C-alpha positions, -999 to +999 in steps of 0.1 A: +130+115+038+132+082+019+103+058+023+108+023+037+109-004+011+090-028+033+066-026+062+051-052+082+014-054+093-009-080+109-034-096+085-069-086+092-081-121+080-057-145+098-036-124+122-004-135+106+024-110+098+022-097+063+049-078+045+039-051+021+064-036-004+067-001-017+052+000-053+067+017-082+034+032-094+041+068-083+073+088-087+059+118-069+062+127-031+023+128-026+021+092-018+040+061-012+018+030-019+025-003-005+010-037-014+017-072-002+000-107+000-005-126+031+003-163+033-036-169+036-040-151+002-055-118+016-042-088-002-030-060+021-026-026+009-012+005+029+000+039+018+016+070+034+017+106+022-012+130+012-046+121+028-064+126-003-041+105-024-040+077+003-078+077+006-083+073-031-055+045-034-071+026-004-106+028-019-096+016-054-111-019-053-087-036-077-053-021-070-050-006-105-050+029-090-024+054-103-017+089-092-017+116-119-010+154-118 
């Protein structure tokens, strides 16, 4: 199954819709990381895939996370 290139969420800060885009940081099937910036400047991150990989991605404070084998 191919991951969607964009997803839409509600911003936690201002409640507007924010689009997140599939990132190219991982070529493996364990995780599909998404990231986007709301109009209010709030960074929104999301990921689908392996629970451990998703957790480590979402907990990385600066978004410089990468997945290695």
